[in-house]
Each structure stands twice: as structure tokens, then as C-alpha cells.
Backbone bond lengths (Angstrom), bond angles and torsions (degrees), N, CA, C in turn:
res aa  C-N    CA-C-N  psi(-1)  N-CA   C-N-CA  omega(-1)  CA-C   N-CA-C  phi
1 X - - - 1.455 - - 1.519 108.98 -
2 X 1.289 116.82 111.59 1.451 120.19 176.19 1.517 108.53 -109.14
3 X 1.323 115.05 157.09 1.457 117.65 177.79 1.524 107.84 -75.73
4 X 1.316 118.11 178.87 1.452 121.14 -178.09 1.501 109.54 119.27
5 X 1.337 116.24 -129.06 1.454 121.10 -174.56 1.522 113.52 -84.69
6 X 1.305 118.40 -0.92 1.463 121.42 -178.39 1.524 109.67 -61.10
7 X 1.324 115.75 140.86 1.456 121.80 177.85 1.521 108.15 -113.33
8 X 1.326 116.36 119.10 1.463 121.65 -178.12 1.519 108.93 -118.90
9 X 1.330 114.94 114.98 1.458 121.60 -175.03 1.518 111.15 -123.61
10 X 1.331 114.69 151.24 1.458 121.41 166.59 1.517 106.73 -113.98
11 X 1.326 116.05 145.81 1.454 122.75 174.55 1.520 106.38 -120.12
12 X 1.331 116.64 117.90 1.462 122.04 -175.46 1.522 109.01 -124.86
13 X 1.326 115.67 147.03 1.456 121.55 176.42 1.507 108.82 167.51
14 X 1.315 117.07 165.34 1.460 119.90 -178.46 1.526 111.50 -66.09
15 X 1.337 117.11 157.25 1.466 119.29 174.10 1.530 108.87 -52.47
16 X 1.331 116.83 136.73 1.452 120.81 177.63 1.514 114.89 87.61
17 X 1.336 118.46 2.45 1.469 121.31 -178.99 1.523 112.44 -81.95
18 X 1.327 117.52 -2.60 1.458 120.65 178.20 1.515 114.17 96.26
19 X 1.328 117.18 19.55 1.464 120.33 -177.41 1.527 112.06 -60.52
20 X 1.332 117.38 -46.67 1.459 119.80 -177.85 1.515 112.65 -61.01
21 X 1.316 116.42 -44.17 1.464 121.55 178.53 1.515 110.95 -62.20
22 X 1.325 116.77 -46.78 1.461 120.17 -178.91 1.522 111.94 -70.07
23 X 1.331 117.11 -33.58 1.463 119.96 177.42 1.530 110.20 -59.69
24 X 1.326 116.93 -43.56 1.465 120.84 179.68 1.526 110.61 -63.83
25 X 1.317 117.59 -42.36 1.475 121.83 179.56 1.524 111.01 -64.67
26 X 1.333 116.71 -43.66 1.467 120.88 -178.21 1.527 110.98 -71.17
27 X 1.324 117.09 -34.87 1.459 121.68 176.36 1.519 109.68 -58.16
28 X 1.326 115.77 -45.17 1.462 121.47 179.27 1.529 110.78 -67.65
29 X 1.325 116.38 -43.80 1.467 120.32 -177.03 1.529 112.59 -64.20
30 X 1.314 116.97 -38.09 1.463 121.01 -175.55 1.529 114.25 -103.34
31 X 1.335 117.70 -6.32 1.458 120.68 179.44 1.523 113.54 67.56
32 X 1.337 116.30 36.21 1.464 121.60 178.03 1.527 108.79 -125.75
33 X 1.335 117.80 151.81 1.462 118.64 179.96 1.525 111.98 -71.86
34 X 1.328 115.34 138.87 1.464 121.08 170.99 1.518 106.06 -90.91
35 X 1.319 115.91 121.35 1.455 121.50 -176.46 1.515 108.45 -110.75
36 X 1.326 116.27 107.91 1.456 122.48 -177.60 1.518 110.10 -109.89
37 X 1.322 115.86 115.33 1.464 118.70 177.87 1.524 110.30 -63.18
38 X 1.320 117.58 -36.98 1.465 120.49 179.51 1.520 112.29 -58.62
39 X 1.343 116.51 -45.31 1.467 120.55 179.13 1.523 110.94 -63.78
40 X 1.343 116.11 -41.67 1.455 119.54 -179.25 1.531 110.30 -64.43
41 X 1.346 116.30 -42.62 1.469 119.15 178.10 1.523 110.67 -63.24
42 X 1.349 117.26 -45.63 1.461 119.89 -178.84 1.535 111.07 -61.41
43 X 1.349 117.01 -37.95 1.459 120.70 177.96 1.531 110.52 -63.72
44 X 1.340 116.41 -41.88 1.463 120.39 178.03 1.527 111.38 -65.83
45 X 1.331 117.27 -37.83 1.468 121.42 177.38 1.527 109.29 -63.54
46 X 1.321 116.07 -47.39 1.466 121.38 -179.02 1.529 110.78 -59.54
47 X 1.338 116.69 -39.94 1.464 121.29 -178.04 1.527 112.62 -87.96
48 X 1.340 116.19 0.69 1.469 122.93 177.97 1.528 112.81 52.69
49 X 1.339 115.96 41.59 1.464 120.33 174.23 1.531 107.99 -71.97
50 X 1.346 117.92 164.25 1.470 118.90 177.24 1.539 112.26 -55.23
51 X 1.343 117.14 -42.19 1.465 120.39 176.75 1.524 110.25 -63.08
52 X 1.325 116.05 -41.42 1.458 120.48 -179.27 1.514 112.85 -62.42
53 X 1.331 116.30 -40.58 1.467 120.38 178.36 1.529 109.87 -62.60
54 X 1.339 116.90 -43.64 1.466 120.89 177.55 1.525 110.87 -65.69
55 X 1.325 116.40 -45.82 1.460 120.98 -176.71 1.527 111.71 -63.19
56 X 1.339 116.43 -37.75 1.462 120.78 -176.51 1.530 111.92 -59.50
57 X 1.329 116.74 -37.87 1.464 120.09 -179.57 1.524 110.98 -57.73
58 X 1.319 116.14 -39.57 1.465 120.82 -179.74 1.526 110.98 -78.41
59 X 1.336 116.87 -45.92 1.453 121.63 -175.59 1.529 112.10 -61.91
60 X 1.334 117.55 -40.85 1.459 120.43 -178.40 1.524 112.43 -66.16
61 X 1.326 116.66 -19.48 1.470 121.05 176.89 1.524 111.75 -96.55
62 X 1.341 117.01 0.42 1.453 120.82 -179.45 1.521 112.69 79.81
63 X 1.321 116.69 14.68 1.469 121.13 -179.63 1.518 109.55 -98.97
64 X 1.327 116.14 157.06 1.451 120.20 177.82 1.527 110.64 -78.58
65 X 1.328 115.08 149.32 1.457 121.02 174.26 1.531 107.21 -67.22
66 X 1.342 118.62 139.62 1.465 120.72 -176.27 1.530 113.53 -55.71
67 X 1.334 115.02 148.80 1.462 121.84 -177.01 1.519 113.03 -52.71
68 X 1.322 117.98 -42.23 1.472 120.15 -174.84 1.529 111.01 -59.57
69 X 1.331 118.01 -45.34 1.468 121.35 178.13 1.522 110.68 -65.34
70 X 1.320 115.92 -44.61 1.460 121.52 -177.11 1.525 111.05 -65.28
71 X 1.337 117.34 -45.69 1.464 121.21 -178.38 1.523 111.71 -60.07
72 X 1.334 116.80 -43.57 1.470 120.21 -179.87 1.519 110.74 -62.25
73 X 1.323 116.58 -42.07 1.452 121.49 -179.54 1.530 110.54 -63.77
74 X 1.338 116.97 -45.48 1.464 120.52 -177.77 1.531 110.84 -68.34
75 X 1.320 117.58 -42.58 1.481 120.19 179.07 1.534 109.50 -57.47
76 X 1.325 116.43 -46.03 1.463 120.53 179.14 1.523 110.64 -61.39
77 X 1.329 116.81 -44.56 1.471 120.51 -177.06 1.527 111.96 -65.07
78 X 1.344 117.45 -40.19 1.460 120.71 -178.65 1.531 112.33 -71.39
79 X 1.330 116.63 -16.69 1.467 119.98 178.95 1.526 111.81 -85.09
80 X 1.329 118.15 -7.81 1.466 121.18 -177.70 1.537 110.66 -75.54
81 X 1.335 116.50 151.39 1.467 120.73 -172.47 1.523 115.69 -54.43
82 X 1.334 118.45 -39.19 1.469 118.69 -176.01 1.522 113.29 -68.38
83 X 1.331 118.07 -15.55 1.464 121.02 -180.00 1.528 112.30 -92.40
84 X 1.327 117.20 -1.06 1.459 120.08 -178.19 1.526 112.04 -68.13
85 X 1.325 117.05 -31.48 1.463 121.11 -178.81 1.528 112.00 -92.12
86 X 1.338 116.80 12.41 1.450 120.66 178.94 1.512 111.07 124.29
87 X 1.330 115.01 172.24 1.460 120.64 -178.01 1.522 109.18 -165.71
88 X 1.314 113.82 165.30 1.456 121.84 171.80 1.524 106.23 -127.08
89 X 1.317 116.79 116.17 1.469 120.96 178.69 1.521 109.28 -92.11
90 X 1.321 115.76 128.53 1.465 123.60 179.55 1.528 107.45 -121.73
91 X 1.327 116.57 111.51 1.460 120.06 178.72 1.516 113.88 97.36
92 X 1.316 117.52 7.01 1.460 122.26 178.38 1.519 107.44 -151.74
93 X 1.321 119.23 135.88 1.460 128.63 -2.09 1.529 112.10 -80.09
94 X 1.333 115.52 151.90 1.464 121.45 179.42 1.523 112.58 -114.22
95 X 1.319 116.76 -10.48 1.466 120.26 -179.32 1.527 108.59 -134.67
96 X 1.335 116.09 163.95 1.467 120.21 178.20 1.531 110.69 -62.60
97 X 1.339 117.23 -35.01 1.459 120.30 177.22 1.531 110.91 -63.60
98 X 1.336 116.51 -37.78 1.464 119.69 178.26 1.528 110.94 -70.37
99 X 1.340 118.11 -32.64 1.466 120.81 174.53 1.528 109.33 -59.07
100 X 1.336 116.43 -46.93 1.466 121.28 179.18 1.528 110.76 -60.50
101 X 1.329 116.14 -42.57 1.474 120.07 -179.44 1.523 110.75 -66.21
102 X 1.337 117.87 -41.42 1.468 120.34 177.96 1.533 109.91 -63.86
103 X 1.330 117.51 -40.55 1.468 120.48 175.79 1.528 110.34 -56.44
104 X 1.345 116.82 -42.46 1.471 120.85 178.68 1.531 110.92 -64.62
105 X 1.344 116.75 -45.38 1.466 120.19 -179.99 1.521 110.72 -58.60
106 X 1.336 116.31 -47.86 1.462 120.68 -178.54 1.521 110.78 -67.42
107 X 1.328 116.64 -40.26 1.460 120.94 178.42 1.516 111.31 -61.43
108 X 1.340 116.95 -41.74 1.466 121.53 177.96 1.521 111.10 -60.29
109 X 1.332 116.55 -29.02 1.465 121.54 -178.60 1.531 111.78 -98.91
110 X 1.340 116.66 7.97 1.466 121.78 -178.14 1.533 110.44 53.94
111 X 1.322 115.46 47.51 1.463 122.05 -177.60 1.527 109.62 -132.07
112 X 1.326 115.94 169.98 1.458 120.39 176.27 1.530 109.47 -150.87
113 X 1.322 115.27 165.11 1.463 120.31 177.29 1.523 110.11 -76.03
114 X 1.332 115.53 147.72 1.462 120.61 175.96 1.522 111.65 -94.58
115 X 1.331 116.95 -37.10 1.459 120.01 -179.19 1.523 110.02 -164.08
116 X 1.332 114.41 157.42 1.453 123.02 175.13 1.529 106.74 -121.01
117 X 1.326 116.34 110.99 1.455 121.49 -179.95 1.526 108.12 -88.03
118 X 1.327 116.05 117.54 1.464 121.96 179.26 1.522 108.74 -102.75
119 X 1.338 115.59 109.91 1.464 120.63 175.32 1.529 108.32 -85.40
120 X 1.297 116.62 128.86 1.456 120.95 177.48 1.524 108.82 -107.74
121 X 1.348 116.47 149.96 1.464 120.96 -179.49 1.520 109.72 -158.78
122 X 1.320 115.39 144.33 1.458 122.61 177.30 1.536 110.11 -64.66
123 X 1.331 117.14 134.90 1.470 122.17 -175.63 1.524 112.26 -59.03
124 X 1.335 117.96 -44.09 1.467 119.72 -179.93 1.528 110.95 -61.41
125 X 1.322 116.60 -39.18 1.464 120.39 178.68 1.529 110.73 -67.50
126 X 1.322 117.06 -38.23 1.466 121.41 177.86 1.528 110.42 -61.13
127 X 1.339 117.96 -46.77 1.460 121.26 179.12 1.528 109.99 -61.19
128 X 1.331 117.18 -43.34 1.461 121.21 179.17 1.533 110.65 -61.12
129 X 1.336 116.56 -46.35 1.468 120.79 -179.79 1.527 111.39 -60.55
130 X 1.320 116.85 -45.56 1.460 120.03 -176.32 1.521 111.87 -69.15
131 X 1.324 117.29 -36.40 1.463 119.39 177.14 1.531 109.73 -66.13
132 X 1.322 117.68 -39.27 1.462 121.86 177.71 1.535 110.18 -64.54
133 X 1.341 116.40 -44.27 1.472 120.36 179.75 1.527 110.25 -61.62
134 X 1.321 117.18 -40.52 1.465 121.00 179.46 1.529 110.56 -59.69
135 X 1.342 116.22 -42.33 1.460 120.48 178.76 1.526 111.08 -65.02
136 X 1.345 116.50 -44.01 1.463 120.96 -175.80 1.521 112.21 -70.95
137 X 1.329 117.45 -37.01 1.460 120.72 -172.80 1.528 113.69 -106.93
138 X 1.314 117.21 -6.68 1.459 119.95 -179.44 1.520 112.90 62.64
139 X 1.320 116.17 36.82 1.462 120.27 -176.31 1.520 111.13 -81.47
140 X 1.332 115.68 123.13 1.467 120.84 -177.42 1.522 111.71 -69.95
141 X 1.345 117.62 -18.33 1.458 119.67 -178.20 1.526 112.63 -90.63
142 X 1.344 118.12 11.18 1.458 120.23 -176.93 1.533 114.06 -122.31
143 X 1.343 118.32 37.70 1.459 119.78 171.00 1.534 107.13 -72.26
144 X 1.338 117.22 160.88 1.469 119.39 -177.93 1.528 111.55 -60.09
145 X 1.325 117.29 -41.57 1.468 120.60 179.75 1.528 110.88 -61.81
146 X 1.337 116.02 -42.84 1.460 120.57 179.66 1.530 110.74 -67.64
147 X 1.333 117.06 -38.87 1.466 120.55 177.75 1.528 110.46 -58.34
148 X 1.335 116.62 -46.90 1.463 119.80 -179.28 1.531 111.12 -64.77
149 X 1.323 116.48 -38.28 1.467 119.89 176.37 1.521 110.14 -62.45
150 X 1.337 116.97 -44.55 1.470 120.61 179.93 1.525 111.12 -61.55
151 X 1.320 117.53 -40.98 1.469 120.38 179.19 1.528 111.02 -65.75
152 X 1.335 116.24 -38.74 1.471 120.21 176.94 1.527 110.93 -64.47
153 X 1.337 115.83 -44.54 1.463 120.37 179.87 1.530 109.77 -63.86
154 X 1.338 116.95 -40.30 1.465 120.71 177.60 1.524 110.30 -58.85
155 X 1.326 116.39 -49.39 1.464 120.26 -177.74 1.527 111.23 -61.30
156 X 1.330 115.31 -40.33 1.465 120.17 -175.92 1.523 112.82 -75.12
157 X 1.339 116.85 -45.92 1.464 120.39 -171.01 1.525 114.44 -101.43
158 X 1.313 117.60 -38.73 1.454 120.09 -169.52 1.521 113.43 -91.74
159 X 1.320 117.03 -42.40 1.455 118.89 -177.65 1.533 113.43 -53.53
160 X 1.349 120.23 -37.36 1.468 119.06 179.46 1.530 114.42 -60.37
161 X 1.336 118.76 -23.57 1.465 118.04 179.33 1.523 111.25 -68.49
162 X 1.322 116.34 -24.67 1.463 119.40 177.11 1.528 109.62 -59.76
163 X 1.330 116.41 -38.61 1.467 119.71 178.86 1.522 111.61 -61.48
164 X 1.336 117.30 -39.02 1.468 121.08 178.47 1.524 109.54 -59.49
165 X 1.343 116.02 -49.62 1.466 119.54 -177.36 1.532 111.77 -72.83
166 X 1.325 117.08 -30.78 1.469 119.97 176.35 1.536 109.44 -63.70
167 X 1.331 116.22 -41.05 1.466 120.48 178.27 1.524 111.71 -64.99
168 X 1.317 117.48 -24.54 1.472 121.54 177.20 1.529 111.69 -87.86
169 X 1.332 116.41 -2.02 1.465 120.48 179.30 1.514 114.36 74.43
170 X 1.331 117.82 25.40 1.462 121.32 -175.06 1.532 114.20 -102.29
171 X 1.337 118.16 -12.98 1.467 120.14 -171.02 1.527 112.19 -80.49
172 X 1.337 114.29 130.22 1.458 123.52 173.11 1.528 105.14 -118.13
173 X 1.339 117.42 110.53 1.462 121.27 -175.87 1.527 110.18 -92.19
174 X 1.348 115.94 129.47 1.459 121.80 -176.22 1.530 109.31 -135.11
175 X 1.323 116.99 135.13 1.467 122.04 175.23 1.526 108.19 -67.32
176 X 1.342 116.54 120.03 1.460 121.62 -177.07 1.513 114.34 -86.38
177 X 1.337 118.13 -1.60 1.465 120.90 -178.94 1.524 110.72 -95.19
178 X 1.325 116.00 143.54 1.460 121.80 179.71 1.514 109.56 130.42
179 X 1.331 115.44 -173.34 1.465 120.81 177.92 1.529 109.25 -63.81
180 X 1.316 116.56 144.24 1.464 121.70 -175.52 1.523 112.16 -53.67
181 X 1.338 117.23 -51.82 1.466 120.36 -177.51 1.521 111.92 -65.34
182 X 1.318 116.44 -32.12 1.466 121.31 177.55 1.531 109.96 -64.39
183 X 1.331 117.09 -44.30 1.465 121.34 179.38 1.532 109.59 -65.93
184 X 1.343 117.40 -43.05 1.468 120.60 177.29 1.519 110.13 -57.63
185 X 1.316 116.80 -44.58 1.468 121.36 178.81 1.520 111.72 -60.19
186 X 1.338 116.91 -41.43 1.471 120.48 178.05 1.523 110.57 -60.15
187 X 1.356 116.08 -43.23 1.465 120.15 -178.24 1.529 110.27 -64.88
188 X 1.330 117.36 -48.45 1.468 121.17 -178.22 1.523 110.65 -61.19
189 X 1.331 116.92 -41.81 1.465 120.64 177.49 1.532 111.35 -63.31
190 X 1.333 116.20 -44.20 1.469 120.17 179.94 1.527 110.80 -62.72
191 X 1.326 117.57 -40.43 1.471 120.82 179.54 1.532 110.61 -68.78
192 X 1.313 117.36 -36.68 1.477 120.94 -179.97 1.524 110.56 -65.29
193 X 1.328 117.54 -29.19 1.467 121.49 -179.28 1.511 113.38 -82.83
194 X 1.345 116.86 -3.72 1.481 119.27 177.76 1.507 110.77 -75.16
């Protein structure tokens, strides 16, 4: 990761706010990789790797994978060649400890974040979206009980990191509800005005 024209973004929001969908759209729009810890964990679970076996125990209960496993995975991913010209992180950092670790990773590379996109969404709509996704994709981590646990964990652990980035002047808040392309347009416009 070198400084210069690289664009380094975080995408934050509650489960079901459309982060994965928007990450893919923004990755295409800006020509940077979208790095989703959730996708990487699910791939490891599917392939029954040692990390996947460990991660599954937490994911099936609606809990986050421990910071140590997550940090190692993200550090490795950010060191890969396609992330040198920038990246969009989706699902990381989720805790204050992960914020500190990301600061260290970026500092080691003499880099910094450009913006933190905060997707907002109504809780009832989030529950509806996640229940629908569970039906469509057969995801074991999306039962109603697990969804509510994930939302509680998000509120308790993840939402406070927004305050850290808000204090640094990096947060761009965008309504995550609406047509996909409409939300993408809102994000691109908000980033252009920074």
C-alpha cells in the first residue's frame, strides 16, 4: 500500500444494510478490491479449513470471529498485490481493538483511510431483509434468533467505532435503503463531496 492515488475505504453498517451489495458496486466503480471478512469466513467454513472450523462455531451462534483470527486474515489480505492501489473493507473493523490493529497495518504501510461510509437502515427492514436472504440462500447463520443476536452485538461492539472515525472527520453517512443503484449513487456523490 503506497500513498498517492490509492483509495482506501471502510463500509460500515448493521447486518442486512446492504454492505455486500454496495461493496461490489463500489469495487467496480473505483477499480479497487472489496474485501469482505464475512465472505472469506464463509468460504473457509464451506471448505472446512482449520480457520473455517473455528469460525463456524462463532458464526452459527451469531457471534463474531475473535479479533486474533480476523486481524491475521485481514493483514494477509491487505498485503496482496491487488490491494496496493486501494481497497474497500466490508465487515472490518468491527471492534475498537480491530480499529487499533487496522491503524497499525496502515501505519506500517505508510497509508491511511480516505473515508468511512456508514450505511444506515431501519431495524425492522434489516430483520426482514436477513430473513428473506436466509430463505433464498439457505444460510445457517441467518435464523431469526441469530439475526437479533447479531444486531445486538453490532450495537454493543461495532457502533462505537463510528464515533472514533467521526472524531477523525472520516465518516460519510448514507441511507442504505432504496434501489441498489440509487444507494450506490448516493455513496459516490457523498464521497465526491469530501
